[in-house]
Every structure is written in structure tokens, then in C-alpha cells.
C-alpha positions in Angstrom: 0.0 0.0 0.0 1.1 3.5 -0.6 2.7 5.1 2.4 0.8 8.1 3.8 4.1 9.8 4.6 5.1 10.2 1.0 3.7 12.7 -1.2 3.0 11.2 -4.7 2.7 13.0 -8.1 1.9 11.8 -11.6 3.2 13.3 -14.8 1.1 12.2 -17.8 2.9 12.8 -21.1 0.4 13.7 -23.7 1.9 16.0 -26.2 2.4 13.5 -29.1 1.0 14.2 -32.6 -0.1 10.6 -33.2 1.9 10.4 -36.5 1.7 6.7 -36.8 -1.9 6.6 -35.7 -2.9 9.4 -38.0 -4.3 11.7 -35.3 -3.6 12.8 -31.7 -4.6 9.4 -30.2 -4.7 10.6 -26.6 -7.9 12.5 -27.3 -9.9 9.8 -29.1 -13.0 8.2 -27.4 -12.5 5.2 -25.6 -15.7 3.8 -24.0 -17.0 6.9 -22.8 -13.8 8.7 -22.1 -10.9 9.9 -24.1 -7.7 7.8 -23.8 -5.9 10.6 -21.9 -8.7 10.7 -19.4 -8.5 6.9 -18.9 -4.8 7.5 -18.0 -5.4 10.5 -15.7 -8.3 8.7 -13.8 -6.0 5.6 -13.1 -4.0 7.8 -10.6 -6.9 9.3 -8.8 -6.7 8.5 -5.2 -3.1 7.7 -5.3 -1.5 10.7 -6.7 -1.7 14.0 -4.6 -1.1 16.0 -7.7 -1.4 15.2 -11.4 0.2 17.2 -14.3 -0.5 16.5 -18.0 2.1 17.6 -20.4 0.2 18.6 -23.6 0.5 20.3 -26.9 -1.2 23.8 -26.4 -2.6 23.4 -30.0 -4.6 20.3 -28.9 -7.9 20.2 -26.8 -7.0 20.7 -23.1 -8.6 18.4 -20.6 -10.3 20.4 -17.7 -10.0 17.9 -15.1 -6.2 18.1 -14.7 -3.5 20.7 -14.6 -1.8 21.1 -18.1 1.6 22.4 -19.0 3.1 22.8 -22.4 5.4 20.2 -23.6 8.5 20.3 -25.8 9.6 19.0 -29.3 10.5 15.7 -27.8 9.2 13.3 -25.2 12.4 13.9 -23.1 11.8 17.8 -23.3 8.1 17.3 -22.4 9.1 15.3 -19.2 11.5 17.9 -18.2 8.6 20.6 -18.6 6.4 18.4 -16.4 9.0 17.9 -13.7 9.7 21.7 -13.6 5.9 22.3 -13.0 6.1 19.9 -10.0 9.1 21.4 -8.2 7.0 24.0 -6.2 5.0 21.2 -4.7 8.1 19.1 -3.9 6.6 15.5 -4.2 8.5 12.6 -2.8 7.8 10.2 -5.6 6.8 11.0 -9.3 5.1 8.4 -11.6 5.8 9.2 -15.3 3.3 7.7 -17.6 2.5 7.8 -21.2 -1.1 8.8 -21.9 -1.3 6.3 -24.7 -1.5 3.5 -22.0 -5.0 3.9 -20.8 -5.4 0.5 -19.2 -2.9 0.9 -16.4 -4.4 -0.4 -13.1 -4.2 1.0 -9.6 -2.5 -2.3 -8.6 0.5 -1.7 -10.8 0.7 1.9 -9.8 0.8 1.0 -6.0 3.3 -1.7 -6.6 5.6 0.8 -8.5 5.2 3.5 -5.8 6.2 0.9 -2.9 9.2 -0.2 -5.1 10.5 3.3 -5.8 10.1 4.2 -2.0 12.8 1.5 -1.4 15.1 2.0 -4.3 14.4 5.3 -5.8 13.6 3.9 -9.3 11.1 1.2 -10.4 9.8 0.3 -13.8 7.2 -2.4 -14.9 8.7 -5.0 -17.1 7.5 -8.1 -19.0 9.9 -11.0 -19.9 10.2 -11.6 -23.6 8.6 -14.9 -24.4 8.6 -14.9 -28.1 11.6 -16.2 -30.2 13.8 -13.2 -31.0 15.9 -13.1 -34.4 18.4 -10.7 -35.6 19.4 -10.9 -39.3 17.9 -14.4 -39.6 19.6 -15.6 -36.7 18.0 -16.7 -33.3 19.0 -14.6 -30.3 18.9 -15.6 -26.6 15.9 -14.1 -24.9 17.3 -14.7 -21.6 17.2 -11.6 -19.4 15.3 -9.6 -22.0 12.4 -7.6 -21.1 10.0 -5.2 -22.6 9.4 -2.1 -20.5 6.1 -0.1 -19.9 4.9 3.0 -18.1 4.4 4.4 -15.5 7.9 4.5 -14.3 8.3 5.6 -10.7 11.2 7.7 -9.2 12.5 9.7 -6.3 11.4 13.0 -7.5 14.7 14.8 -6.7 16.6 12.1 -8.3 14.9 11.9 -11.7 14.5 15.8 -11.9 18.3 16.2 -11.3 19.1 13.6 -14.0 16.7 15.2 -16.6 18.6 18.5 -16.1 22.1 16.7 -16.2 21.3 14.8 -19.4 19.0 17.4 -21.2 21.1 17.4 -24.3 21.1 13.6 -24.6 18.4 11.6 -26.1 17.0 8.5 -24.2 14.0 6.2 -25.0 12.7 6.1 -21.5 13.1 7.8 -18.2 14.9 4.8 -16.4 17.7 5.1 -19.1 18.9 8.3 -17.3 19.3 6.2 -14.1 21.3 3.6 -16.0 23.5 6.4 -17.5 24.2 7.5 -14.0 25.0 4.0 -12.8 21.8 3.9 -10.6 20.1 0.6 -10.2 16.5 0.3 -11.4 14.0 -2.0 -9.8 12.2 -4.2 -12.3 8.5 -4.8 -11.2 6.2 -7.3 -12.9 4.6 -5.5 -15.6 0.7 -5.6 -16.6 0.1 -7.8 -19.7 -2.8 -5.8 -20.8 -1.1 -2.4 -20.1 -0.9 -1.9 -23.9 0.1 1.2 -25.7 -2.2 2.7 -28.2 -0.1 3.1 -31.4 -2.2 1.9 -34.3 -6.0 1.8 -35.0 -6.2 -1.8 -34.1 -4.8 -1.1 -30.5 -7.8 1.2 -29.8 -10.1 -1.8 -30.6 -8.1 -4.1 -28.6 -8.2 -1.6 -25.6 -11.9 -1.3 -26.0 -12.2 -5.1 -25.9 -10.0 -5.4 -22.8 -11.9 -2.8 -21.0 -15.2 -4.2 -21.8 -14.1 -7.6 -20.3 -13.0 -5.8 -17.1 -16.6 -4.5 -16.8 -18.8 -7.6 -17.2 -21.6 -6.5 -15.0 -24.1 -5.2 -17.6 -26.9 -3.2 -16.2 -29.8 -1.1 -17.5 -31.5 2.0 -15.9 -34.8 3.6 -16.8 -35.8 7.3 -16.4 -39.0 9.3 -17.0 -39.6 12.9 -16.7 -42.5 15.3 -17.4 -42.7 19.1 -17.6 -45.5 21.4 -18.2 -45.6 23.6 -21.3 -46.1 27.4 -20.5 -45.8 30.5 -22.9 -42.2 31.1 -23.6 -41.8 34.7 -22.6 -38.3 34.8 -23.8 -37.2 31.5 -22.1 -35.9 28.8 -24.5 -37.4 25.4 -24.8 -34.6 23.0 -24.1 -34.6 19.3 -25.1 -31.7 17.0 -24.8 -29.4 19.9 -24.5 -30.6 21.7 -27.6 -32.7 25.0 -27.8 -35.7 24.5 -29.8 -37.6 27.4 -31.5 -41.3 27.2 -30.0 -43.9 29.5 -28.7 -43.8 27.5 -25.4 -41.3 26.4 -23.0 -40.9 23.8 -20.4 -41.5 25.1 -16.8 -39.2 23.9 -14.0 -36.7 25.0 -11.4 -33.7 24.3 -13.8 -33.9 24.7 -17.5 -36.6 22.0 -17.4 -35.0 19.8 -20.0 -37.2 16.6 -19.7 -34.9 14.6 -22.0 -31.7 15.2 -20.1 -33.6 14.8 -16.8 -35.0 11.4 -17.9 -31.5 10.3 -19.0 -29.9 11.4 -15.8 -32.5 9.3 -13.8 -31.7 6.3 -16.2 -27.9 6.6 -15.3 -28.5 6.9 -11.7 -30.9 3.9 -11.6 -28.3 1.8 -13.4 -25.9 2.2 -10.5 -28.6 2.2 -7.7 -27.8 6.0 -6.9 -31.4 7.3 -6.3 -32.9 9.9 -8.5 -32.2 13.3 -9.7 -34.1 15.1 -7.1 -31.9 13.5 -4.3 -28.8 15.0 -6.0 -30.3 18.2 -7.2 -33.2 19.3 -5.0 -35.5 21.7 -6.8 -35.7 23.8 -3.7 -31.9 24.4 -3.8 -31.1 27.8 -5.3 -28.0 26.6 -6.8 -29.8 24.9 -9.4 -32.2 27.7 -10.4 -32.2 27.9 -14.2 -29.4 25.5 -14.3 -28.1 23.8 -17.5 -29.3 20.2 -17.2 -26.1 19.0 -18.8 -24.6 19.6 -15.3 -27.1 17.0 -13.9 -26.2 14.5 -16.7 -22.5 15.0 -16.2 -22.9 14.3 -12.4 -24.6 11.0 -13.1 -21.9 10.1 -15.6 -19.3 11.1 -13.0 -20.9 8.6 -10.4 -20.9 5.7 -13.1 -17.0 6.5 -13.7 -16.5 6.7 -10.0 -17.8 3.1 -9.6 -15.2 1.9 -12.3 -18.0 1.7 -14.8 -18.5 2.5 -18.5 -21.6 4.0 -20.2 -22.3 1.7 -23.1 -25.4 3.1 -24.7 -28.3 5.6 -24.1 -31.7 5.9 -25.6 -34.0 8.9 -25.1 -37.7 9.1 -26.4 -39.4 12.5 -26.5 -43.2 12.3 -26.2 -45.0 15.4 -27.6 -47.2 16.7 -30.3 -45.2 19.8 -31.0 -42.5 20.9 -31.6 -41.3 18.6 -34.3 -38.2 16.7 -33.0 -37.0 15.3 -36.4 -35.1 18.5 -37.5 -33.2 18.5 -34.3 -32.5 14.8 -33.7 -29.0 15.0 -35.0 -28.0 17.9 -32.8 -29.6 16.2 -29.8 -27.7 13.1 -30.5 -24.5 15.0 -30.8 -25.1 17.1 -27.7 -25.7 14.0 -25.5 -22.7 12.3 -26.9 -20.5 15.4 -26.1 -21.8 15.5 -22.5 -21.1 11.8 -21.9 -18.0 11.6 -24.2 -19.6 8.9 -26.2 -19.4 8.3 -29.9 -22.8 9.5 -31.5 -23.4 5.9 -32.6 -23.9 5.0 -29.0 -26.7 7.6 -28.6 -30.2 7.2 -29.7 -32.8 9.9 -29.8 -36.3 9.6 -31.0 -39.7 11.0 -30.7 -43.5 9.9 -30.8 -46.8 11.3 -30.1 -49.9 10.1 -28.2 -52.2 10.5 -31.2 -53.8 13.4 -29.4 -54.5 11.5 -26.2 -53.6 12.5 -22.6 -51.8 15.6 -21.4 -49.2 15.4 -24.2 -52.0 15.0 -26.7 -53.6 18.1 -25.4 -50.1 19.8 -25.7 -50.1 20.6 -21.9 -46.7 19.1 -21.4 -43.8 17.1 -22.8 -42.6 13.7 -21.5 -39.3 11.9 -22.0 -38.4 8.3 -21.3 -34.8 7.0 -21.3 -33.0 3.9 -20.9 -29.2 3.8 -20.1 -26.9 0.6 -20.5 -23.8 0.7 -18.4 -21.1 -1.9 -17.6 -19.5 -2.2 -14.1 -16.9 -4.3 -12.6 -18.6 -7.3 -10.6 -16.7 -6.4 -7.4 -17.3 -2.9 -6.3 -18.5 -1.1 -3.1 -21.3 1.2 -4.2 -21.4 3.5 -1.5 -22.1 7.1 -2.6 -21.5 10.5 -1.2 -24.4 12.2 -2.8 -24.1 15.3 -0.6 -20.5 16.0 -2.0 -21.1 18.1 -5.0 -18.0 20.3 -5.0 -16.8 19.1 -8.3 -20.2 20.3 -9.9 -20.1 23.8 -8.5 
């Protein structure tokens, strides 16, 4: 276990251009989160501070402190280490953002090893036959090396400054150049690096296998239609031109409210009113995207994945079809899902009931999530600091 006496920092290297992949792979969606976010989240609860070294021209993640990188990986690591000096961590974990499947167990193993030796890296023994120029080579004492790599912060910071004009393939090589021993810890076989398109598909498959508890949740919401009087009608996060709007304490987006309840139901976390009371002035006229993000955050906090969501709007007017694509994209953006994993559709009640009389709009939603089978589901519903 990580010692409470040590201050741990994580440095996520995420400034690459993804030349071999064809795009900056660290920002691509992977089962509801970006590749970079998977890497960042892996250190949550372990690292006291997380810094991502990014390219300023790329999208900047909001959940982590970002600093600009350099022309090479080594320069980017130096930039990240410099940003950490003020907080003076004891141990720093240097991790490539393109390895989104790293586990908490591996991180804790490396921290413990680095506390003892000053430097520890995850390594896997080579098991395949190795040939050079057609000749078989001995694979004894051959290893492939992964990240994160863990170091005494003062040690690796000093070495990066000392060897700033050299070029090394990983951070442990600086210790080797200095004659410092590096502890080899057992690596994680599925801690793969996203390099090619097929790697992303493999990562998705591996993450899905980790989350075999497939659940569904259902949500339903109704809001009354009232004259617009300057207030926009919001449905599924999209403003809809209409003479009427929906009445409610927040923006009264019935579609996002139903979907929020569906996600909460899937993880047994109550309903939207328990998390965002209509009597709380904080949520007066609030964007309902905030509520949906909160529900998604609770799924992720349980180690879960949002697999698919489906929303049905029930109304006579306005027409939903012209706005369906925008609604689908908006929900996908909020949940960080590919649009193909979001369904939005509409129906009428053929003039029957309160929707048929155009007194209100109803929305139904179903969410499919994947969770690890073993997980403590205790929630701290009162803690909404992240949402403020």
C-alpha cells in the first residue's frame, strides 16, 4: 500500500501528434472517455497531484493541470518535472497517456518499489523467439518495458537536467546512464500502448471484459408547457424554437432529466431530486447538462462505463426530427460517447392525454452501463463540490 508519509505526483505525457496513428490518439474516445482521461483517472486517489504535459494546440482536458510540452518526449518530461518542483513531491510516476489500461494495483506496486530503491519500472519478460538478421537470439534477461515509471522526484528531476542534451528512449535510461540501479517490477500484460488503429479496438475489448456486470436503468420525466416569454425550450441539451417552453426550477430539459435518472438507476444511486433538489437555489435555471455529467461521474467513480443511451421524447409539438442529430451529438458530447452509442427519437400519443392536449412534454430514457462485478457502491451524494 502507498505510504501516507510520502507525497505522490503523476506526470502524464500527452503532447504527441500521433503520426503513426494518423491523429492525436490521446484525445480519441474510448468507451465513454478519452484515452488521456483513462490514463489520468487511473492515478486518482493515489497521486496527490497530477500534471499532464500537452500540446497547447490540442484540446486541453479540464480535469487536470496542463503544462506545455517540448519537441521531444524528453523535453516534455522536463517541462512536467519543472511544473512539479514547487509542490516538492517525494515520488513521481511518469506515464505515457497512450497507455490507458494501467491499473491501480500496478501503480501502487511501483510506488512501493520506488520508495525503497528510488527507481522502479514495470517490465515483462520476452517470451517470443527473437531473431536478428535471420539468426535466433537468446531471450534470457530480455524484457519489454512499460509506463508508468516511478522515481524519487529529486533524483529524476536532477538527472533530466543533467542529461538534457542527450536522447533516451525512456526515463529509466537516465538512471542507467548514471549507474543507478532500477528495480524491475512485474508489468501488466494488458497495459498496452495505443499506437495503431487496431490497438484502440483491442483496448476497448479489454476494458469491456473488465466490466462484465451489464446493467440497464430507466428514467422518466414530465414538464408542463407554458408560454415562452423569452425562455428557450430545451430538449436533450438543444434549444428548440417554439412559442412555449417547459416549466421547472432548472432549464426543465425533460430529455436530459430522464437520461440522468436512467444513469442513476443503473448504479442504484437514487434519482435526480436526491442529487439536485428543486428547492436548492444553486440549481435555479441550471443547465441540465450539469445533472447528466454528475450522473456520468458517479458511473465512472464506480469503475463503470456508459455503453449506450436511448431517449424518447413524447409530444405533439414541436417537431423533433429536425433537431434529432443535434440532440444526439449534444448528448454524445456531454457523456464523451461516440454518437453511434446515443439514440434519440420521438413519438406522439395521437392526441390522447396531457401530451396529446399539448399541456406538457414527457421523456423516457434507458441507459446501459458496464460495471466491475466487485465494487463497493457507497455514494457520497452530498458532495457536489466538483459540480459547482
